[in-house]
C-alpha positions as CSV (number, residue, x, y, z in Angstrom):
1,M,-2.8,-32.7,6.1
2,R,-3.5,-30.9,2.9
3,D,-5.3,-28.1,4.7
4,A,-2.8,-27.7,7.6
5,P,-1.9,-24.0,8.1
6,L,1.8,-24.6,7.5
7,L,1.2,-26.4,4.2
8,R,-1.2,-23.6,3.1
9,W,1.5,-21.1,3.8
10,F,3.9,-22.8,1.5
11,A,1.4,-23.8,-1.1
12,P,2.8,-23.4,-4.7
13,A,1.8,-20.4,-6.7
14,P,2.6,-19.3,-10.2
15,A,5.6,-17.1,-10.8
16,R,3.4,-14.7,-12.7
17,R,1.3,-13.9,-9.6
18,L,4.3,-12.6,-7.6
19,A,5.7,-10.9,-10.7
20,L,2.4,-9.0,-11.3
21,L,2.3,-7.9,-7.7
22,R,5.8,-6.6,-8.2
23,I,4.7,-4.6,-11.2
24,L,1.5,-3.3,-9.5
25,V,3.1,-2.3,-6.2
26,G,6.3,-1.1,-7.8
27,A,4.4,1.0,-10.4
28,F,2.4,2.7,-7.7
29,A,5.5,3.3,-5.5
30,L,7.3,4.7,-8.5
31,G,4.4,7.0,-9.4
32,Y,4.3,8.1,-5.8
33,L,7.9,9.2,-6.0
34,L,7.5,10.9,-9.3
35,V,4.4,12.8,-8.2
36,R,5.9,13.8,-4.9
37,S,9.5,14.3,-6.1
38,V,9.5,18.1,-5.8
39,H,8.0,17.9,-2.3
40,L,10.5,15.2,-1.2
41,I,13.5,17.1,-2.6
42,G,12.3,20.3,-0.9
43,F,13.2,19.0,2.5
44,G,16.8,19.6,1.6
45,G,16.3,23.3,2.2
46,F,14.5,23.2,5.5
47,A,15.9,24.8,8.7
48,A,17.8,22.4,10.9
49,D,15.8,23.2,14.0
50,R,12.7,21.6,12.3
51,F,14.5,18.2,12.0
52,D,13.1,15.5,14.3
53,P,14.4,12.2,13.0
54,V,12.2,9.1,13.3
55,F,12.8,5.3,12.8
56,V,15.8,4.5,10.5
57,V,16.7,8.1,10.1
58,D,17.0,8.5,13.9
59,L,19.3,5.4,14.0
60,L,21.6,6.7,11.2
61,V,21.9,10.5,11.4
62,D,21.7,13.2,14.0
63,D,21.6,16.2,11.7
64,P,19.8,17.0,8.4
65,L,21.5,15.8,5.2
66,P,22.8,18.4,2.8
67,A,20.5,19.4,0.0
68,W,22.5,17.4,-2.6
69,A,22.2,14.2,-0.6
70,V,18.4,14.6,-0.2
71,T,18.1,15.2,-3.9
72,G,20.4,12.3,-4.8
73,A,18.4,9.9,-2.5
74,V,15.1,10.8,-4.2
75,L,16.6,10.5,-7.7
76,A,18.3,7.2,-6.9
77,A,15.0,5.9,-5.5
78,V,13.2,6.8,-8.8
79,A,15.9,5.0,-10.8
80,A,15.8,2.0,-8.6
81,G,12.0,2.0,-8.8
82,A,12.1,1.9,-12.6
83,A,14.4,-1.1,-12.4
84,F,12.2,-2.7,-9.8
85,V,9.1,-2.5,-12.0
86,A,11.0,-3.7,-15.1
87,G,12.7,-6.5,-13.2
88,W,16.2,-5.6,-14.3
89,R,19.1,-7.0,-12.2
90,Y,16.5,-7.6,-9.5
91,R,18.8,-9.2,-7.0
92,I,20.4,-5.8,-6.6
93,T,17.7,-3.3,-7.6
94,G,14.9,-5.1,-5.6
95,P,16.6,-4.6,-2.2
96,L,18.0,-1.3,-3.2
97,F,14.6,0.2,-4.1
98,A,13.1,-1.2,-0.9
99,V,15.8,0.5,1.2
100,L,15.8,3.8,-0.7
101,L,12.0,4.0,-0.5
102,L,12.1,3.4,3.2
103,W,14.7,6.0,3.7
104,V,13.0,8.7,1.5
105,T,9.6,8.3,3.1
106,T,11.1,8.2,6.6
107,Y,13.2,11.2,6.0
108,R,10.1,13.1,4.9
109,N,8.4,12.1,8.2
110,S,11.4,13.4,10.1
111,W,10.2,17.0,9.6
112,G,7.2,17.3,11.8
113,L,4.0,15.7,10.6
114,V,4.3,12.0,10.5
115,L,2.1,10.6,7.8
116,H,1.0,7.0,7.6
117,T,-0.9,6.8,4.3
118,E,2.2,5.3,2.6
119,N,3.3,2.9,5.3
120,L,1.7,-0.2,3.8
121,M,3.1,0.6,0.4
122,V,6.6,0.8,1.8
123,L,6.2,-2.5,3.7
124,H,4.9,-4.3,0.6
125,V,7.9,-3.0,-1.5
126,F,10.2,-4.2,1.3
127,V,8.7,-7.7,1.1
128,L,8.8,-7.8,-2.7
129,G,12.4,-6.5,-2.9
130,F,13.8,-9.5,-1.1
131,V,11.9,-12.3,-2.8
132,P,12.1,-13.8,-6.3
133,A,9.5,-11.5,-7.8
134,A,11.3,-11.0,-11.1
135,D,11.4,-14.6,-12.3
136,A,8.6,-13.9,-14.7
137,L,7.4,-10.8,-16.7
138,S,10.7,-9.1,-16.3
139,L,13.9,-8.2,-18.1
140,D,15.7,-10.7,-16.0
141,A,13.3,-13.5,-17.1
142,R,14.4,-12.9,-20.7
143,G,17.8,-14.1,-19.7
144,G,16.7,-17.4,-18.3
145,G,14.1,-16.7,-15.6
146,S,11.3,-19.0,-14.6
147,S,8.3,-19.7,-16.8
148,G,5.4,-17.5,-15.7
149,E,3.3,-20.6,-15.5
150,R,5.6,-22.5,-13.2
151,R,4.1,-23.1,-9.7
152,D,6.5,-23.2,-6.8
153,P,6.3,-22.6,-3.0
154,R,8.9,-19.9,-3.3
155,Y,6.3,-17.8,-5.3
156,G,3.5,-18.7,-2.9
157,W,4.8,-17.8,0.6
158,P,5.8,-14.2,-0.3
159,V,2.2,-13.6,-1.4
160,K,1.0,-14.9,1.9
161,L,3.5,-12.6,3.7
162,L,2.1,-9.6,1.8
163,M,-1.4,-10.6,3.0
164,L,-0.2,-11.0,6.5
165,V,1.5,-7.6,6.6
166,T,-1.7,-6.0,5.3
167,V,-4.0,-7.5,7.9
168,L,-1.5,-6.8,10.7
169,T,-1.4,-3.1,9.9
170,Y,-5.2,-3.0,10.3
171,F,-5.2,-5.1,13.4
172,V,-2.6,-2.9,15.1
173,A,-4.6,0.2,14.2
174,G,-7.8,-1.3,15.7
175,W,-5.9,-2.5,18.8
176,A,-4.5,1.0,19.3
177,K,-8.0,2.4,19.3
178,V,-9.1,0.0,22.0
179,R,-6.0,0.5,24.1
180,N,-6.1,4.3,24.0
181,G,-9.9,4.8,24.1
182,G,-11.3,1.6,25.4
183,W,-14.5,0.2,24.1
184,D,-16.0,3.6,24.5
185,W,-14.5,4.3,21.1
186,I,-17.4,2.3,19.8
187,T,-20.2,3.2,22.1
188,G,-19.3,6.8,22.8
189,D,-18.7,10.0,20.7
190,V,-15.0,9.5,20.0
191,L,-15.4,8.9,16.3
192,R,-18.0,11.7,15.9
193,N,-15.7,14.1,17.8
194,Q,-12.7,13.1,15.7
195,I,-14.5,13.7,12.4
196,A,-16.0,17.0,13.7
197,H,-12.5,18.2,14.9
198,D,-10.8,17.2,11.6
199,N,-13.3,19.0,9.4
200,L,-13.5,22.1,11.6
201,R,-9.7,22.4,11.6
202,K,-9.5,22.1,7.9
203,L,-12.3,24.6,7.4
204,H,-10.5,27.2,9.5
205,L,-7.2,26.5,7.7
206,G,-8.7,26.8,4.3
207,D,-7.9,23.1,3.5
208,V,-10.2,20.6,1.7
209,Y,-12.8,19.3,4.1
210,S,-15.9,17.1,3.9
211,P,-19.2,19.0,4.1
212,L,-20.9,15.6,4.4
213,G,-18.9,14.7,7.5
214,G,-19.6,18.1,9.1
215,W,-23.3,17.8,8.5
216,L,-23.6,14.3,9.8
217,T,-21.8,15.1,13.1
218,A,-24.4,17.8,13.7
219,H,-27.5,16.1,12.5
220,A,-27.0,12.4,12.6
221,A,-25.1,11.6,15.8
222,W,-26.9,8.2,16.0
223,L,-24.9,7.0,12.9
224,F,-21.5,7.1,14.5
225,P,-21.6,4.2,17.0
226,P,-22.5,1.8,14.1
227,L,-19.7,3.3,12.0
228,A,-17.3,2.9,14.8
229,A,-18.4,-0.8,15.3
230,A,-17.9,-1.4,11.6
231,T,-14.5,0.2,11.7
232,Q,-13.4,-2.1,14.6
233,A,-14.9,-5.1,12.8
234,V,-12.7,-4.4,9.8
235,E,-9.6,-3.7,11.8
236,L,-9.7,-6.2,14.6
237,G,-11.3,-8.8,12.3
238,A,-8.5,-8.4,9.7
239,P,-6.7,-11.7,10.7
240,L,-9.7,-13.7,9.7
241,A,-8.9,-12.8,6.1
242,M,-6.0,-15.2,6.3
243,L,-8.2,-18.2,6.9
244,S,-9.6,-18.6,3.3
245,A,-9.6,-17.0,0.0
246,R,-13.3,-16.2,0.3
247,L,-12.9,-14.5,3.7
248,G,-10.0,-12.6,2.3
249,R,-12.0,-11.2,-0.6
250,L,-14.9,-10.3,1.8
251,W,-12.5,-8.6,4.1
252,T,-10.9,-6.6,1.3
253,A,-14.4,-5.3,0.3
254,G,-15.0,-4.2,3.8
255,A,-11.6,-2.6,4.1
256,W,-12.1,-0.7,0.8
257,L,-15.5,0.6,2.0
258,F,-13.7,1.7,5.2
259,H,-11.3,3.9,3.2
260,A,-14.1,5.1,1.0
261,G,-15.9,6.2,4.2
262,I,-12.8,8.0,5.4
263,L,-12.6,9.9,2.1
264,A,-16.3,10.8,2.2
265,L,-16.4,11.9,5.9
266,M,-13.0,13.4,6.4
267,A,-11.6,14.1,2.9
268,I,-8.6,11.9,3.7
269,V,-7.5,9.7,0.9
270,F,-5.4,6.6,1.2
271,P,-4.6,6.2,-2.6
272,Y,-2.8,2.8,-2.2
273,Q,-5.9,1.3,-0.7
274,V,-8.6,3.2,-2.6
275,L,-7.1,2.2,-5.9
276,G,-7.1,-1.4,-4.7
277,V,-3.3,-2.0,-5.1
278,A,-3.0,-2.7,-1.3
279,F,-5.5,-5.6,-1.6
280,A,-4.1,-7.2,-4.8
281,P,-2.3,-10.0,-2.9
282,F,-5.7,-11.4,-1.9
283,F,-6.7,-12.1,-5.5
284,R,-5.5,-14.2,-8.4
285,V,-4.1,-11.2,-10.3
286,E,-2.8,-13.4,-13.1
287,A,-6.4,-14.3,-14.0
288,G,-7.2,-10.6,-14.5
289,Y,-4.0,-10.2,-16.5
290,D,-5.0,-13.1,-18.8
291,R,-8.4,-11.5,-19.4
292,V,-6.8,-8.2,-20.3
293,V,-4.3,-9.9,-22.7
294,A,-7.0,-11.9,-24.3
295,A,-9.1,-8.8,-24.8
296,M,-6.2,-7.0,-26.4
297,R,-5.6,-9.9,-28.7
298,R,-9.2,-10.0,-29.8
299,R,-9.1,-6.3,-30.5
300,R,-6.0,-6.7,-32.6
301,A,-7.6,-9.6,-34.5
302,R,-10.7,-7.6,-35.3
303,A,-8.6,-4.7,-36.4
304,A,-6.6,-7.0,-38.7
305,A,-9.8,-8.5,-40.1
306,R,-11.1,-5.0,-41.0
307,S,-7.8,-4.0,-42.6
308,P,-7.9,-4.0,-46.4
309,G,-4.7,-6.0,-46.6
């Protein structure tokens, strides 16, 4: 009974694990907003005929928002993101940041090119915004939050949900390849042609492209069926990562290599994945945190020992 799937889903976890995931994911999302703020605010000045609303924007508005509203939404998202990371009044700022981030990124996608590099980040923030992720390592915890060492199922199942959301995004991507291109996506030239087209388009447009990807498509065509098979193994095999911690870590290594390959062959970067933040739920992040804290304490102790006083 101990290993029953339902019991594993609700296995207790320390409050610090969920809190550290809040900090890691929230800090990345906040950094994304700060780095892209000028770009995101700029959509307030676009011509209305370029507006093609998608997802929640399509449900709520028919016409573009005025420039002041676009700017206000981005600034509000930044402020809510800072509170999210700090864990300040989290019952309000957690959901607020999740909703604002969803709105800002969806509004950006409503102007033509629909990007998907930030989708997993937004989903993770949405999960964390509605769970008790600020019961430790937060401003709220100073006012009576849970001990960071306390283990409870309410800190465990949200981590499992973050993992599930991650593997489902990959599985859906893999299934879409099979549905649209059949198994010829693996055995044929679909991947090779996609890489060649992407790099040639970027070359003609003066954008950053991958010389390695261009060279391989011309001189190493034999390489692409194995790469396509590896891609499908990572994507369609993603749900296996939920079966055990070891399989989860092995899958994250494969997924990271998958994104490193995309960067090398197509000059497309998924920063949330390449930096490893997307895969943090699969690891005991509190163990790494403890090692960092211990190293800092040893450094301070050595500095104090060398001090003349």
